[in-house]
C-alpha positions in Angstrom: 2.3 12.9 40.2 3.4 10.0 38.2 0.7 8.8 35.3 1.0 5.4 37.4 0.3 6.8 40.3 -2.5 8.3 38.6 -2.9 4.6 37.9 -2.9 3.2 41.2 -5.2 6.1 43.0 -7.1 5.7 41.1 -7.7 1.3 41.3 -8.1 2.3 45.5 -10.4 4.9 44.9 -12.4 2.5 42.1 -12.1 -0.6 44.0 -12.0 1.3 47.8 -9.6 -1.7 48.5 -6.0 -1.9 48.3 -6.8 -5.6 47.3 -9.4 -4.8 45.2 -6.9 -2.0 43.4 -4.3 -5.3 43.2 -6.8 -7.3 41.5 -7.8 -4.6 38.9 -4.0 -3.9 38.0 -2.9 -7.4 38.3 0.2 -6.2 40.5 0.1 -7.3 44.1 -1.5 -5.7 47.1 1.8 -4.7 48.8 3.0 -2.4 45.9 0.4 -0.7 46.4 0.0 0.3 49.6 3.6 1.2 49.1 2.4 3.3 46.5 -0.7 5.1 47.6 2.2 5.6 50.5 4.5 7.1 49.3 2.0 10.0 47.2 0.9 11.0 49.7 3.7 12.0 51.9 5.2 13.1 48.9 2.2 15.6 48.4 2.5 15.6 52.3 -1.5 15.2 51.8 -4.4 12.5 52.7 -5.7 10.5 50.3 -7.7 8.4 51.4 -10.1 8.2 55.2 -8.8 4.2 56.5 -12.3 2.8 58.0 -12.5 -0.6 58.8 -10.0 -1.6 56.4 -11.8 0.6 53.2 -10.5 3.3 51.5 -12.4 6.1 51.5 -11.3 9.4 49.9 -10.8 12.6 52.0 -12.4 15.8 51.5 -10.1 17.6 51.5 -8.4 15.7 48.5 -12.2 16.2 46.2 -10.6 18.4 44.4 -7.4 16.1 43.3 -9.4 13.3 42.7 -11.9 15.7 40.7 -8.5 16.6 38.5 -7.3 12.6 38.8 -11.0 11.5 37.2 -10.4 13.7 34.0 -7.2 13.4 33.7 -7.4 9.6 33.6 -10.4 10.5 31.0 -7.8 12.6 29.0 -5.4 9.2 29.3 -8.9 6.6 27.8 -9.3 10.0 24.8 -5.5 9.4 23.9 -5.7 5.7 23.9 -9.2 5.8 22.2 -7.7 8.3 19.6 -4.3 6.1 19.0 -6.2 2.9 18.8 -8.4 4.8 16.1 -5.8 5.6 14.0 -4.1 2.7 13.8 -7.6 1.3 12.2 -7.2 4.5 9.6 -10.8 5.4 11.1 -11.6 9.1 10.1 -8.2 9.4 7.6 -7.8 9.1 4.4 -5.3 7.4 2.2 -5.1 8.7 -1.7 -2.5 7.7 -4.5 -2.9 6.7 -8.3 -1.9 4.4 -10.6 -0.4 4.3 -14.2 -3.5 2.0 -15.7 -0.8 -0.9 -16.5 -0.2 -1.3 -12.7 -4.4 -0.7 -11.9 -5.3 -3.1 -13.6 -4.3 -5.9 -11.3 -1.7 -5.4 -9.2 -3.1 -1.7 -7.4 -6.1 -3.8 -6.6 -4.1 -6.4 -4.5 -2.1 -3.9 -3.0 -5.3 -2.0 -2.1 -6.3 -5.3 -0.3 -3.1 -5.5 2.1 -4.0 -1.6 2.8 -7.2 -3.0 3.6 -6.4 -5.2 5.9 -3.6 -3.9 7.8 -5.8 -0.5 7.9 -10.0 -1.4 8.4 -11.2 1.6 8.8 -8.5 4.1 6.4 -10.3 4.9 3.1 -8.7 5.0 -0.4 -8.9 6.9 -2.9 -7.0 5.1 -5.6 -7.6 7.2 -9.2 -6.2 6.2 -13.0 -3.8 8.7 -14.2 -1.6 8.5 -17.6 1.5 10.0 -17.6 0.8 13.9 -18.1 -1.6 14.0 -15.5 1.0 13.4 -12.8 2.3 16.4 -12.3 -1.0 18.8 -11.7 -2.3 15.6 -9.0 1.2 15.0 -7.1 1.6 19.1 -7.2 -2.1 20.2 -6.3 -1.6 18.2 -3.3 -5.3 15.7 -4.4 -2.6 12.6 -4.0 0.5 11.6 -1.9 2.6 10.4 -4.5 1.4 8.3 -8.2 2.4 4.1 -9.2 4.2 5.4 -13.0 5.9 2.7 -15.7 7.8 6.0 -16.4 10.1 8.4 -13.7 8.2 12.5 -14.3 10.7 14.1 -15.7 10.4 17.3 -13.4 11.8 19.9 -10.8 9.2 19.3 -8.2 8.9 16.0 -8.1 11.3 13.2 -7.1 11.0 9.7 -8.9 11.7 6.9 -6.6 12.4 2.8 -8.7 10.8 0.2 -6.5 10.6 -2.3 -9.4 11.7 -3.6 -13.1 10.1 -5.8 -15.1 10.3 -5.8 -18.8 7.9 -6.6 -22.1 5.7 -9.7 -22.9 3.7 -9.9 -26.2 0.2 -11.2 -26.2 -2.4 -13.2 -28.7 -5.7 -13.9 -28.8 -6.1 -18.3 -28.2 -5.6 -20.1 -30.9 -2.9 -17.7 -33.1 0.2 -19.3 -34.9 1.8 -17.0 -32.1 0.6 -19.5 -29.6 2.9 -22.6 -30.4 6.0 -20.9 -30.5 7.8 -20.8 -27.0 9.9 -16.9 -27.5 8.1 -14.4 -30.0 10.1 -12.0 -31.9 9.2 -8.1 -33.1 10.2 -9.5 -36.0 6.9 -12.8 -36.1 4.6 -10.2 -34.9 5.0 -7.2 -37.7 2.8 -10.4 -40.0 0.5 -10.0 -37.8 -2.1 -7.3 -37.4 -0.6 -5.7 -34.3 -2.5 -3.1 -31.8 -0.7 -0.7 -30.6 -0.5 2.5 -28.2 0.1 5.7 -30.2 4.2 6.6 -30.6 4.0 10.2 -29.0 2.6 9.3 -25.4 5.2 7.9 -22.9 3.7 4.3 -22.8 3.6 4.0 -26.3 6.5 5.0 -26.6 8.1 2.1 -24.3 5.6 -0.7 -26.3 7.0 0.6 -29.8 10.8 -0.1 -28.6 11.7 -3.4 -29.5 10.3 -2.6 -33.0 12.8 0.4 -32.8 16.1 -1.1 -31.8 15.9 -4.0 -34.6 14.8 -1.7 -37.5 10.6 -2.4 -37.9 8.4 0.7 -38.6 5.7 0.6 -36.2 2.9 -0.1 -38.7 -0.3 -0.1 -36.0 -3.1 -2.0 -37.3 -5.9 -0.5 -34.8 -4.8 1.5 -31.6 -5.6 2.2 -28.1 -5.5 4.6 -25.2 -5.2 2.6 -22.2 -2.5 -1.0 -21.6 -6.5 -3.0 -20.5 -7.9 -1.6 -24.4 -4.9 -3.4 -25.9 -5.7 -6.9 -23.8 -9.0 -6.7 -24.6 -9.3 -6.2 -28.4 -6.3 -9.3 -28.5 -8.9 -11.1 -26.3 -11.3 -10.6 -29.7 -9.4 -11.9 -31.5 -8.6 -8.2 -33.5 -4.1 -8.4 -33.8 -1.6 -9.4 -31.7 0.6 -6.8 -29.1 3.4 -5.6 -27.1 2.3 -4.8 -23.6 4.2 -5.2 -19.6 4.3 -8.2 -18.3 2.2 -6.5 -15.4 -0.3 -5.8 -17.1 -1.5 -9.0 -17.2 0.3 -10.4 -14.7 -2.9 -12.5 -13.2 -3.6 -16.5 -13.2 -6.7 -17.1 -14.7 -7.0 -14.1 -18.5 -9.5 -15.9 -21.8 -9.1 -15.8 -24.5 -5.3 -13.7 -24.3 -1.7 -16.3 -24.5 1.2 -15.0 -23.2 4.7 -15.3 -24.6 8.5 -14.1 -23.4 9.1 -11.9 -25.8 13.2 -12.6 -27.8 13.7 -8.9 -28.0 14.9 -8.3 -24.3 12.5 -4.9 -23.3 12.5 -3.7 -19.7 9.9 -1.5 -18.0 11.0 0.5 -15.3 7.7 1.2 -12.5 9.1 3.9 -9.9 6.8 5.8 -6.9 6.4 9.5 -8.1 5.9 12.1 -5.6 6.2 16.2 -4.8 9.8 16.9 -3.6 9.5 17.1 0.3 6.2 15.8 0.8 6.8 14.1 4.1 4.1 10.3 3.7 2.4 9.5 5.8 2.8 5.5 7.3 -0.9 4.3 4.6 1.0 5.7 2.3 4.9 4.4 3.2 2.9 0.8 4.2 1.3 0.9 0.5 4.7 1.3 -1.5 5.9 -1.2 0.7 2.8 -3.9 -0.6 3.6 -2.5 -4.5 7.4 -3.1 -4.4 6.2 -6.7 -2.5 3.6 -7.2 -5.5 5.8 -6.4 -8.0 9.0 -8.2 -7.3 6.1 -11.3 -6.6 5.0 -10.8 -10.4 8.5 -10.4 -11.9 8.7 -14.0 -10.3 5.4 -15.8 -11.0 5.9 -14.3 -14.7 7.8 -16.9 -17.1 5.1 -19.9 -15.4 2.9 -17.0 -17.3 4.0 -16.9 -20.2 4.5 -21.2 -20.6 8.1 -21.0 -19.5 8.8 -23.5 -17.8 11.5 -23.6 -14.5 14.4 -25.5 -14.7 14.5 -28.2 -13.3 17.2 -28.7 -10.5 18.0 -32.4 -12.1 18.1 -31.7 -14.9 
């Protein structure tokens, strides 16, 4: 018997009439009648007794109907399982992000993931690059979003965005009056940075080094958020990636374009050969979307006026 035949026979059994089954399945009554007749002929058994217009399950087919109930119950369980999976019930998404992306971008991504999978358990870790290999190779999570590629034969890197470094300074700072800031300007003030031996610290130091300036830090932090906090409290100026300050409202902090253009790549890193879940694939797609939007909105956040097409 096909699933369609099972569905029709069950509907007749439940309603007791051809018309009732047709209404239940939202199809025509003649179609139900023909399918019941065809099923009985193909099986060589009588499924129903016809009495006064009612269809009563025949005694000899009682075992068949018992099995039909079990089959249909299994189909309903399958539909419930699929529905639960679509909502993310009893499953989890484990992933991680570099601090710079986690500050604002990751929260927006997880909001989209939550909207798509209402019951999915999300475990988002914040990692430094040196922690990435253990996290992936021990399969603690499916992927990591990093601002540097991870050089190791056991992992794969996929660049999903390319932003740039920007200059930040406290509100009221003399450099805030400039439309564009150079590292030569920043070097005249207390510079806050990260340890140059750190991959992210090397990235922030690159425009200074390319201009032949020795990086002289007045203060150092460990994470991008720390730099932003120090700047907000008037402790100095800094160079930082635009994703770390990709928020419309950042009181106490002024963003300006950096004259020495320095690109910042954002990578999805995962264990080589690992097949990602649909939840992970969806989350990565949202990371691409939110990073792209942050790049698009970046000039306005840095006080750069968009060109008027009438100019």
